[in-house]
C-alpha positions in Angstrom: -14.2 5.1 2.1 -11.2 7.1 3.0 -10.0 7.9 6.4 -11.3 11.3 7.6 -8.0 12.4 8.9 -7.3 9.4 11.1 -3.9 7.8 10.4 -4.2 4.2 9.2 -1.3 1.8 9.7 -0.4 -0.2 6.6 0.7 -3.8 6.6 3.1 -5.1 3.9 1.3 -7.9 2.0 4.0 -8.7 -0.6 4.8 -8.2 -4.2 2.1 -8.7 -6.8 2.5 -10.4 -10.3 3.6 -7.1 -11.8 6.4 -6.5 -9.3 4.4 -3.8 -7.4 4.7 -3.6 -3.6 1.3 -4.1 -2.0 0.1 -3.0 1.5 -3.2 -3.4 3.2 -5.1 -1.0 5.4 -8.5 -1.0 7.1 -10.8 1.8 6.2 -13.0 3.6 8.8 -15.8 1.2 7.9 -13.7 -1.8 8.7 -13.0 -2.9 5.2 -9.6 -4.2 4.1 -8.2 -2.2 1.1 -5.1 -2.8 -0.8 -2.7 0.0 -1.9 0.7 0.1 -3.4 3.2 1.9 -5.6 2.9 1.8 -9.4 6.2 3.8 -9.7 8.5 1.3 -8.0 8.8 -2.4 -9.0 10.6 -5.1 -7.2 11.5 -8.8 -7.7 9.1 -11.2 -5.9 11.9 -12.1 -3.5 12.1 -8.5 -2.2 11.9 -8.1 1.6 9.7 -5.6 3.4 12.9 -3.8 4.4 14.0 -3.4 0.8 10.6 -2.1 -0.2 10.4 0.4 2.6 13.8 1.8 1.7 12.4 3.0 -1.7 8.6 3.5 -1.2 7.1 6.2 0.9 3.5 7.1 1.8 3.4 9.7 -1.0 4.0 6.9 -3.6 0.9 4.9 -2.7 -2.4 4.7 -4.6 -5.5 2.6 -4.0 -5.4 -0.8 -5.7 -8.8 -2.0 -4.6 -10.4 -4.6 -2.5 -8.2 -7.6 -3.3 -4.6 -8.5 -3.7 -3.5 -8.4 -7.3 -6.3 -6.2 -8.7 -5.7 -3.4 -11.2 -4.8 -0.1 -9.4 -7.6 2.4 -9.2 -5.0 5.1 -9.0 -6.5 7.3 -6.3 -3.9 8.8 -4.0 -4.1 7.9 -0.4 -4.0 10.3 2.6 -3.3 9.5 6.2 -1.4 6.3 5.7 1.6 5.3 7.8 3.9 2.6 6.4 5.5 0.1 8.8 8.4 1.5 10.7 7.5 5.1 9.9 7.1 7.7 12.6 
């Protein structure tokens, strides 16, 4: 399910009902997974730029297979946020 050392580009999907920023990634089997930060919350009107100023790859955990689901809490490796080098 995770990425075997291959970097995966994340796409900002928005802010969920609990104010958590949510990103999506495609795993090595082609499945779309959602990830986000449970440490930083934002208003629903927050832009991608505002989120990326405060959230880093180290803050992300797997949320699951759909937007708005309860976080599974597993840390993620090999993810690159939009705009990161």
